[in-house]
C-alpha positions in Angstrom: 74.2 87.5 108.3 77.4 88.4 110.1 78.0 91.5 112.3 81.3 92.8 113.4 81.4 93.7 116.8 84.7 95.8 117.3 85.0 96.1 121.1 85.2 92.2 121.4 88.4 91.8 120.3 91.6 91.9 122.5 95.3 90.7 122.6 95.2 86.9 123.0 97.6 84.2 123.7 98.7 80.7 122.3 95.5 79.3 124.1 92.9 81.7 122.7 94.6 81.2 119.0 94.2 77.3 119.6 90.3 77.9 120.6 89.7 80.1 117.4 91.5 77.7 115.2 89.3 74.7 116.5 86.2 76.9 116.4 86.7 77.8 112.4 87.7 74.2 111.8 84.2 73.1 112.9 82.8 75.5 110.3 82.0 74.4 106.8 84.4 75.7 103.9 81.3 77.5 102.8 80.9 79.2 106.0 84.5 80.1 106.6 84.6 81.7 102.9 81.3 83.6 103.5 83.0 85.0 106.8 85.9 85.8 105.0 84.2 87.5 102.3 82.5 89.8 105.0 85.7 90.5 106.6 87.0 91.7 103.4 84.0 93.8 102.6 84.6 95.5 106.1 88.3 96.2 105.5 87.9 97.2 101.8 84.7 99.0 102.7 82.5 97.6 99.8 78.9 96.6 100.1 78.2 92.6 100.2 75.4 93.2 97.6 77.5 95.3 95.3 81.5 94.1 95.3 84.0 96.0 93.0 84.5 94.8 89.6 87.8 93.4 88.3 89.6 96.0 86.2 90.5 93.8 83.5 92.7 96.5 81.5 95.4 95.9 84.6 95.5 92.2 84.0 96.5 90.2 80.9 97.2 86.6 80.0 99.7 85.3 77.4 100.5 81.7 76.4 103.6 80.3 77.7 105.8 79.3 75.0 108.2 76.2 75.2 
């Protein structure tokens, strides 16, 4: 699985950004989504095994009438 090394990041330049873009473009969509899910779990402090549930009382759907 992934492990975030918080000491590995620093301000970069356009060349570094281009290299990162090329690196992620070589990964499959599944690998990119897995990495994004991991980063969300770190940012919002939730376990990968037990993600937060969607509060369906806040969201609603209604049909659009013409």
